[in-house]
N, C-alpha and C positions, 0 to 999 in steps of 0.2 A: 390436594385441590388450591389449598391456601401456601404451600410452594411452590406449582407452579403459579400463580397467578403473585405470589411475591417474585418468582423470578424479575430483575431486574432490564431484562429487555424481550419480555413478554408482549410490551407493544410490538416492536419490531421482529416478530414471529408470527404475529397473527398478521403482520400487514403482510409476511411474507408467504406466509400461507394464503393469503386473498388474491393477491398476485399471481399464483401458483392455478388456481382454479379459475382464474379469468383467464387466465393463457391457456387452459387445458382447456378451454368448451369454446375458445375461439381459437387457433392454433396447437389440433392436438396429437401435430406433426414430427411438433417441439420435444413431445417428451419420449422419445421413443429411446431406448440405451443408447445409441450410436449416436443418435444427435443432443443429449442429454450431455456423453464425455467428448462432443466435440465441443459443446458452451462453452465447459467448463476450462476444459482445456486450452482455448484462445483466448480464453480472460484469465490466467494462473496467473501470468506475468503479476499483474495485476495487487495480487494475495501480497508479494515481497513488497511491494510499494505503498501499498499502506497503511500494510503495520507499522511501516519503516516512516509513513508520514503520519500517523495515530502516536508515535512517542514521542515523535516532536511536539505536533498540536495540543497533545497534555500538556508537557510547559507550556502552552502560551505561546512558541512558537510557532512556525511552518517554513515547511523545506522548500522551492521554488525550484532546485536546481538533482531534481531527483530523475527526471528524465531525461537529462544532457546528463547523468554519475553511468545513468543507463547505457547510452552511445555508448561514451569512452569505454568503460568497460568490456561493452561489447565489437566495439571496433578497433581494441588491443586484441581481447582475446580472437577474433575472429582471423585478424590480418597476420600474429604469430604459428597459430593451429595451419594455418593453409601455406604457408611453410618449412612447418616441423609440426609436420605428421605422422611423425615417430614416436610421438611427447604423449605418456597419459595424460589421457583428459581432464585426470581431477587435480592436475597442476595449472587446468588452464581457468579450475573452479575458483583455486585459492588466489589464483593472480588477479580472477573479478571481485575473490572478495579483499584483494591488496587493495585491488585501486580503490573496489567503497568507500572502503575505512579509509583511505589518503582524501579524500573528496570531503569526506565527511569532517575529517578532522580536521582539513581547514574553514566549512563552514564554522564549527563548533566553537575552532578559536576567536574565526573573526567575529560570531552571534555572541560566545559566553567569554570571551576575557577580552575583545578591543568592545568591549559593547557594544556595539552595531546592528540596528532592530533587524531581525527575524526577514521579514520579507526583502528587505534593501538587498543584505548583505547576499541571499541566494539569490535573486536575481542577478546580481551581478554574476556570482560564481556559475549562472545555469550557461547566459555565453560564454563566459571563461571557458567551461569545460566541453561545452557544444563546439566555440573554435579548435581547440585540441582533436577533438575526435575528425573532426575534419583534418587537419592538416597532418593527423593519424593516417586516415585514412586517403589520401590525397585526394577526395572525390571518386575513390573505384568504391562499387559492389561487389560483393562478394554471393555466390549462385551454390545452389547444392553441390552441382559436381564439385566445387572447390570444398567443402566440407564432408570433412571425412564422417564415416556411417560411427565410430565411437562419439563423437563428439554429436552428432545427433542421435545418437543412443539418451543421452542424460535427459532431453526433455522426450522424447517419439517414446523411446522403449513401455512395452510392454509389462507390468508384474500382477499377473490374478486378471488380465483385461482392465488395466489401468493406466492411462498412459504416468512416467515414472516422476511426469514435472506434476503431476500434483500429490501425488507422494511424497513430491519434496516439500512440496506446499504446505503440504497436515502437518509433516517435518518440523517445519517454521513454523509455525502456529503453535504448535502444542509448546516449542521453544520458549516461545515470545511469556504466550501464557503463564509459565512457570515462572520465568522471571521477571515478570512484570508483578507477577500476585503475589512471591511469595520469596523474594529475593531481595535486601537492603536496598540495593541500587533499584529497583525496579519501581519499588515505596516514596522511596525518593525522587520519583520524576513526578508522580501523582504533587504529592509534597510541595516542591518548587511552582506546582501549577495551582494550584490550588490557593495558597497564600505564601507566597514568596519573603516575604516581611517574619509570618512567623517561622517560617524553614529556615530564615536567616537564624532568628532567635535561638533555635535549636541546635543549630549548630550545620550546619549544610550548608554544601559547599556549591555554592549555585551556577559558579561558571562550571566544575566540574560536571555538575548534575545535566547543565543544558551541550556542556562538548559531547558526554556519552551518548545522548539523544539523537548527537548530530551523525556521530561515528555507528551508531545503531543502525539511521537511514540509510547513508551512503551507501557501509556493508551488505542494504537489502536490495538497494538498486545496482551495484554493481553485480549480485548475483542473479540479480533480475536479468541486465545487461548479457550474461553469458549465455544465461537458457531462453531466452528474448531468439537469441539467432539459433540455439539449439532446434529450437522449438520448430523456427520458421524453414530454417536451411538455409537461412541470405541475412545480407549483413550491408549496412548503410552509414555513416552520419547520423545519416534525420529520424534513425530510429530512438521511440519513445517519444517524439515530440508532440506535445500535451498532454504525454500520460500523469504528471503532474499533479494537475485541474481535476484528470479520475480518479485521481487518487483521492483525493480532499475530494468530492463528490462521496463515493465511495465511505471515506469517514464521516463523512454529515449523517448521512445513510441511517450507518449504526451506532449510534446517538452519540459522537466526540464532538466534545463541543467546540466550539473555534476560539471560544477566550481559555482553555485550558484549562486542567483541573479534574477531567471526567470524561470518561472513554474509557473500552474493555477491547481485548482482544476477537470476543464472541459475538459484540456489537457487529464491529469490523466486517467478521466471514460473513455477517447476515447480509449487513451493505453489500459485499462481494455478491454472495448471490442475487440479493435482488437488483444491482446493476447491470449481472449479466443475463436475468431473465430477462430484463427489461429491454437491453439490445438486442437479444436476440427474436422477443415478441413484436420491438417494435422493427426490425427488418425483415420481419416473414410478412408483415400488415403487406400489400398491395397500396401505392399512393403514400402511404406512411413513412415511407425509411426516408425520404429527404427531410421530413422536417424529426428527423432521432436528436439532432444535437436540443432543437429548441425544444421539445417533449423533455431530456433528461433535463437541463436547466429549469425548467419549469416544475418536473417533480423535485429536482434539489433545492430549489426555492421552500417549496409547502413543505418538508422536512426540517428545513431549519427553525420556518415557523410551528412547527409541533413541539421540537426540539426545546424551543425559547418557551413554549406554554406550561410544557410539562417541566424546565428547571421551575421554573415561578412556583407552579403547581408547588412541587418538592419545600419552596423555600417557603411556599403561607404555611403548612401540615408544619415545617419544623414548628416555626415561631409558632403559629399554635397551639402544639406539643410544649412549649416552648415554656409559656405564656401559661400553662394550665399546670407543670410542676412549681412554678412561681406561686 
């Protein structure tokens, strides 16, 4: 019991359980096997965006360009695939990662080496990438009959009854958790966000770490773009509009600090599940669907207050324990 209660995200787990119980009582239909799989599949793209956003938030930054990066990668892959259907789909997966990494690298260069404020830098690149997506698409839409079955299979094919996009999400989750918890580069990301001056004294290159964080965020956004078009078998330059704010919301629900230094991949996973359930729950309630965005906003504000309260409580407990030792 002590180990369970000592789990750092135990509050989020209890919150998720309470939300599931409430939803099960009011709208039990949303918990059939097919409904749950459909709900998770429709929200799977946010896993990639939220994990990438978490990495940047932990450094004390923010990436507002991930929705536009998603659109640029999605348009590039779909447009080329529709005219070169004979090329294996894995090529488009790699292309989406390369496009995302290039977008992230540009963000990282501007923020890390040119010292531009992350919000301003990525707000600018958001418009640049969105404009490039429009120019590349020419305003064209792509529909299911223009998208090959092998391309669609990357998201829709079922393995053991579960869509492949969810399996890919699980793999990304495991890799991200391993990297942030057990790799030196991952720990440096936390060091920069916790105390940048101490990190510099310890010999950590701030610009290099921030650059890496944005490259990771961009790569995941690019992959999300390919999987989005595969999952929905459609594409246009406007896909992903506003997804960056949804990713921030998931991170906040998952306990990620907007000031940097604190956040875990498992917390983001719980936040993603909570947001998925909330969205589905509200959409099934008569008369409340029009209030979906407003209710989500209210929940985010409440989550921020809870995060602040928990951070202050932890700080007071730390100071009290240190005072006792002295």
